[in-house]
N, C-alpha and C positions, 0 to 999 in steps of 0.2 A: 111097595104099596100102590101099584098101578091102579088097582080097582078103586081104592078109596080116593085116590087123587082124581080119577075120572069123574067121580060123582060131584066134585067140587068145582072143576074148572069152568064148565059152560056158564054157570051163573055167577060165581064169585069173582073170577078174573075180570069179566067184562064190566063189573061195577067198580071194583076196587082199583084195578090197574089203570082204568081210563079216567079216573078222577082228576080234576084240574081244569084249567082254562084252555081255550082253543084260539087259534088265530083268526076266527071269524068274529064278526060283530057279536058281542054277547047278547044283544037283543034278538038276534036271529036264531039262536040255538037254545036247546034245553040245557039246564045245568048238567055238566058232565058226570056229576056224582049220582044222577038219576037216570043214566042211560040204561036202556034195556038192550037185550041181545039184538032185537030188531033194529034199534037205532044205530048200533055200531056198524052193522053191515050195509048201511046206506050212505056212509060218508067216509071217503078215503082218509080224511084227517084223523078220524077215530081209529080207523084200521092202522094208521101209522103209529098211533099211540100203543095199540095192542102189540105191534111189531117191536116197538122200542122196549116194551116190557120184557120181551123175550131176550133181547140183548142184555137188559139190566139184571136178569136172573141167571145168566151164565155162571156156573160154578167156577171159581178161580182157585189157583194154587195157594193163594193167601188164606183160604178159608175152608180147608178140608175138615170134615166133621169127625174129629178124632174119637169122640165118644158117642157117635150116632147123631142122626138128624134131630132127635128130641132134646139134645143138650147143646144148644147154641153157644153157651159160654165157652165150650171147648174148641170152637172153630179157630183154626190157626195154631192150636197147641202143638201140632206136629205137622209133618209134610211128607210127601212121597220120598223125598231125598233121604229122610231119616230112616227109611226102610231099605237103604242101600249102603254100600261101602263108602259113600261120600259124606255122610253126616250121622250124628247121634242126637236123639232127643234128650235135652237136659231134664225135662219134667218126668219124674219117675212114674207118673200116671199115664203117660202117653201110650196109646195102644200099639205103636210101632215096636215097642220093646218085645211084646209077645211074638209078633211076626219074625223079628230078628232071632228068636229062639226056635224058629221052625214051626210055630203054631199060628194058624189063622183060623179063628172060630168063624162059623157061618153067620154069626151075629156081628162080625167086624164092622165098625162104624164106617170105614172107607167104602166097603162094598155097598152098604145101605145107602150111603150118600151118593155115590156115583150112579147107582141104579135109579134111585128115586128122582134125583134132580134132572138127570138127562131124559128120563121118560116124561117128566113134566114138560120139558122143552119140546120134545117130540109131539106131545099132545097139543100144545099151543100152536106149533107149526102146522099140524094137521087141521086144526080148526081154521086157521087163516087160509090154507090152501084149498079147503073145501068151500069157503064162503066168498073169497075175494072176487070171483068172476061175476057174482051178482051185484057187486058194488058199482054204481055209476062213477065215471071219472075217466081221466086220461089213460089211455091204453098203455102208453110207455111207462108211466108211473106204476100201474098195476103189475106190469111185467117185471119191473125191478123189485117190487115188494115180494112177488111170488118167488123170484130168484133168491132173494135174501132168505126167505123161509125155507126154501129147498136147501140152501147152504147150511142153515142152522140145524135143520133136521139131519143132514149128512154129518155135520160136526158132532152132534149128540150121539149118533150111532157109531161114529169112529171112536169116540171116547168109551162107549160101552164095549165094543168088540175087542179093543186092546186090553180091557180088563177081564172080560168074561168069555171071549170067543163068541160063537154064534148066540144070538139073542132073538126074542120074538120081534119080527118085523111088523109093526103096526103103522099103517099108512093112511088111515082115515080116523076121524074123530070118534066115530062109532059110539057104542054103548059100553058100560062096564062089563057086561057079559062077553062082548066081543074081544075084550082084552085077555080073556082066559084062553090062551093059545099056547101051543108048543114052541120050542125054540126053532128058529131057522138055522141053517148051517152057516158056518163062517163065510163060505164062498157066496152064498145067497145074500148075506149082509153086505159083503164087499161089492157085489154087483149093484145092489140098490144104492149104496153110497156113491159109487162112480156115476150112476145114472143121475142122481141128484146134483152131483158136482158139475157134470156136463151141462145139465139143464140150467143150473144157476149161472155158470160161466157165460152161457149164450145171452143172458139178459142183464148182466151186470157190467158196469164200467170198470176199467183198470184202476182208476183213482176217483176220489171225490173231493170236493172243496173242504176247507177246514171246518166249515159249519156242519159237515156230514161225517166227520172223522169217527171211526169205530164201526161204520157199516161194512158189511161183507162186500167184497169186490170180486171181479173176475179173477184176479190174481190169488185171492184167498181161496176161491173154489179150486183153482188149478193146483195150488200148493197142498190143499187138503187131499186132493186126489193123489198127488205124488207121494204123500206120506202114507196113505192107505196102501198104495201099491208097493211101497218099500216094505211095509210090515208083511204084506202077503208073500213077498219074495223071500222073506227071511226064514231061517231054518225051522222056527217053530211052526210055520204055516206052509212052507214049501218042502213038503216031505220027499218030493222026488228030485230036489236040488235042480230045478229047471232054470237054466240060464235065460230062457225066454221071459220068465217072470221078472228077473232082474232087469232085462232090457226094457220091459214095459215101464218099470219104475224109473229107470234112467231117462227114458223118453219123456215121461210125465214131468220130471223135475226140470229137464231141459226146456220144456215149454214155458215154465215159470221164468227161467233165466232169460228168456226173450224180452222180459220186462225189466231186466237188470241193466247194469252199465253197458256202454257201447261194446259190441255192436247192437246191444239191446236198446229198448226205448228210453232207458234211464229213469223210469218211474220209480224203481226200487233199487236198493243197493245197501252196502254196509255203512252204518253210522260211523263217523270218524273216530269216536272215542268209545271204547268197550264199556266202561263204567256208565257213561252217560246214555248208552243205548237203552238202559232200563229206567232212566229218569226222564229224559226229554220226551215230550209229547208232540210238540210242533216241529215240523221240519225233519222228522226222523223217518227217513226213507226205508229203514230196515224193518220197521213194523209192518207186517202183512195183515195180521189179525190179532186183536187184543180185547180184553175186558176193560172197558173204560171206567175210570174213577175220577171224581172231581169233588173237592171240598166245597161246601160243608156237608156234602151228602154221603160221605164215607161212614158207614154204619158198623157197629160191632159184628153184625151178621156177615159183613164183607171180610171179616178176619182182622183181629187186632194185631197189626204188624209188629207192635211193640213186644209182643210175645216172642218174636224171633230175634229181636235186637240184643246184642251183647250188653250185659248189665255192667255199666261202667260208672263208678262213683263220680259225681260232679257233672254228669251229663244231664240227668233229670228228665229222661224221656219215658219213664215208667217201664223200662225194659224188663222182660222176664228172663232173658238169656237162654231161651230154650233151643236155639239152633247152634249146634256145635259141629263144624266141619271136622273131618278126620285127618289124621296124618296120612292115611292111605291116599286120600285125594290130593293132599299137598304134595306128596311124592310123585303124583302123575304130571305135575307141571314141569316142563323141560327147563333146561338152562337157556339163557339167551342165545347161546350158540347153536341151539336146536338139538342138543344131545340130551337123552334121558339121564337122570341123575344116577342111574345104575351103571352107566358107561364110565369106566375108570378114567377116560380121557376128557370127561365133561367139565372138570374143574369144580365139581360140587364138593362143598366142605360141610359135613354134618354138624360142625361146631360154629358155622356161620351160614345157616341153611337157607336164608332168604336173599342172599346176595346173588345178583346176576341171574335171576330166574325170569321165566316167561312173565311179561308184565300183567297178564291176566290174573296171576296169583295175588298180587298186591291190590288188584281192583275187585277181587271176589272174596278174599278171606282176611280177616283181622288176625294179626299175629303179634308176637313180641316186637315192639318198636313201631307198630302201625300208628298213623295219625288219624284220630277219629273226630267225632263231633266236638265243637268248641275248642278244637286244637289239642284235646286230651291225647296223650301218648299211651297206647295200650301196653300194659305190663302183665304178662302171663306167667312170669316166674313165681315160684312159691313165695307168697306174701305180697305179691304185686297187686295192683288195683283191680284186676279181674280174677285173681286166684287167691281167694280167702276161704279156708276150710270151714269157717263159721257161716258162710253164706251159701244157701242152696242154689242160688242163681249163678254161681261161678261156673265157668266153662268146664265141661267134663273132659274135654280133649285138649285144652290149651289154645283153642281157636274160636273165632266168632265170625258172624256173617257180615259181609260188606256189600256184596252184590245185591242189587235191588233195594238197598237201604239208602234213602235220600238223606244224606248227612246235613242238609240245610234245614231239615224239619225236625221239630221236637214235639213232645207231648204224647202222652199215652192214649189220648182219646181220638187219635186219627189225624195227626198233623200231616202225615205223608199221604199223598193221593196218586202216586205213580201207578201206572196201569200194569195189569198182569198180561204178559205177552204170550199168546198161544202159538203163533207162527211168526218167524222172522226170516229174513233173507239168508242169514248165515246157515240156518238149518237146511234151507233149500239147497245151498251149495254142498253141504256135507251129505245130504240125501243123494244128490247126484253122484258125488265122488264115490260113495259106498256102492251104489247100484251099478254104476258103470264099471267100477273095478271088478265087481263080481261077474258082470256080464261078459266083459271082453278083456279084462286085465288092465294094467296101469298105462293107459294111453295118455296122450298129451292133455286131453280134456279133463281127465281125473286130477292130474297135477295142477292144472289151472284152477279148478274149483277149490281144492283144499288149500292151495297156496294163497288164494284171495283171502280166505279166512285168517290164515297165519300172518299174512302181511299186515293186516290191520293192527295186530299186536306186536309187530316187529320181529316175528319169528322167521328164521331162514326158510327159504323154499325147499321143499322135498323134491328129490329126483332120483332116478336110477334104482328103484327098489323093486323087488319081486312082488308078485301079486299078494302073497301071504304076508310079507313084511309091510306092504302098504296097507293091507287090511288092518293090521294091528295099529298102525299110525293113525288111520282114519278113526278107528274106534277110540283111541286115546284122545284124538282131537275133539270128537263128540263129547267125551267126558269133561274136558276142561272148558271148552267153548260153551257148552250147553248146561254147565253145572247148575244144580238146584232148580232147573226149569222143568222137572218131572220127566226128563227123557231117560235118565240112567235106569230108573226102576223098570221101565218097559224095554229099553234097549237090551239089557242083559238077558231079559226073559225071551225076547224074540230071537236072540242069538243062541239061546239054550245054553248059556254059560253060568247060570246061577250056582250050580254045584261047585264050579271052579272059583268064581269070583266072590260070591256072597258067603262062601264058607271060610274065607280068609279071616284071620283074627283082625279086629279093629284096633288100630294103634293110636296113641296120643303122643303129645310132646310133653316132656317133663323138664322144666328149666330151673336150675339153681343159680342164684346170684352169688358169686364168689366175693370174698372180702375185698378184693382189689377192683370190684365193679364189673368184672368180666362175667360171662355166663357159661354154664356147662349144660349141654343138651343131651337128653336121653330120649329113647322112643319106645317105651314099654307097651305091652298089650293092655288095652283098656277093656276089651270085651271079646269073648269067643261067640261066634254066631253059627247058626244052622240054617241050611236051605234044603228043601225037598223039591224034586223036579215037578211034582204036581202043582206046586205053587207058581208055576209059570202063568197060570190063570187064577184069578181071584174067585172065591166062593160066591155063588148067587145068594143074596140075602135069604136067611132062613124064613123071614116073614113072607117073602114072595113064594117060596116053596110051599109054605103052609097054605097060602091063599089060592095057589094055582097048581092043581094036581098034575097038570100036563107038563110042568117044568121039570127037567131032569138036572140034578146038581152036577157040577163039574167033578171029575174023578178025584178021589183022595179026601174029599170032605164028608 
């Protein structure tokens, strides 16, 4: 709905968004709810409010529009992870079920949501970039604000091209008619994103004080650049298998690592505790860029996180139990000795499946015997407290979500206010490891990067692998380290492995409690799934095709 949105922003945003008080003497300024467009672009404090609104409207993974943008009640009902082999949506109405059967309608809510919300951000960034030079004030502050807007525009385009491929590049506020344009190529979009990232990095600081947490930094701009170059180098977009593109991606990630632990500047690094990485806001050096939340301002439109929480009697947090991790994902976690459970010498016992596993399993997935909120012990066996056939919110797979769940917070109305992390340092390390391994093979720097991530969770260091074997270990490391963070959906697509990985049957755990109190485990198929190669890209929303005759739909839709 680019056209309709364009008609609204210039007037509506500047009145509604900037409402509130200002740090000037109230006698010296107009009431901010009466600001005109002309007023805003005469005062950097009002421009800053406009910029803050862009941050505040960034779409997060907590709030994907499952049923389309018009049905806000469904935000958070499903997640990108539920359209992968890592999770299943408990809610039978979730639109991801259709995708998992190989059908993505051109009216899919996720497509509409990703397109509309990110073009709205682009529109606001273009307004700011087009007007800020006329605003009086400190040149350094104006340069920083411009850099932030350039980063946010780059971020929005990055989100769009990983979903749709090439999209229309709109770089000025313009008029509604000027938005009726054809798609640019993927390569043209990448070039623009890199240009915005470079321009932003030149004017942004590596860090900001606590009072400015959440703002884009130089390191966020460099990290986004590295991610975009990794995607460009991947098989989906690198049709000539150019090693040079992988080298560019590796070099870009290495530039970010210069801000990591020694010999870097030490500004960023891995948070000591994996689970707390997604809970702690202050002193968390791992977070490079995130959508910030703070109670009491977490709204239903931000995604009702209780929809994801495992429904456990006695906890009283209003959980819907809609997020069910799969046995497929659980099997991806190694043993503590670093061996995959498929290795006969690993020590894995399918009748004691959670013993001596990678610690990230216990910090990400609720399973039989897990300790949850209020000290409640999770029972996923038949008849247990989370497995009652009479309750629709019982887990479909025998597992529940723990990662990103603040177990110290309760209440269905938004007791949790942890942030949604878009970019963190662990991803940068894994981006480097993947790109460098593809560019030159498993050199020492590849092992150093991936082993930093593994060491945080107590997993043994990798060494002595072939390029192909290390490629598989890097991919699995991304799967478990970045689980549920929206990477798997896009990683498998950029690797062009959907037909192999997303066609695998989804398995669950079925546990029976024996008369003597022991348990018997089985791992039946829960669901067969279908994937078609054209689904490596999502469909452009039909509403946009109808409004803009110059748009060409992605193949297969």
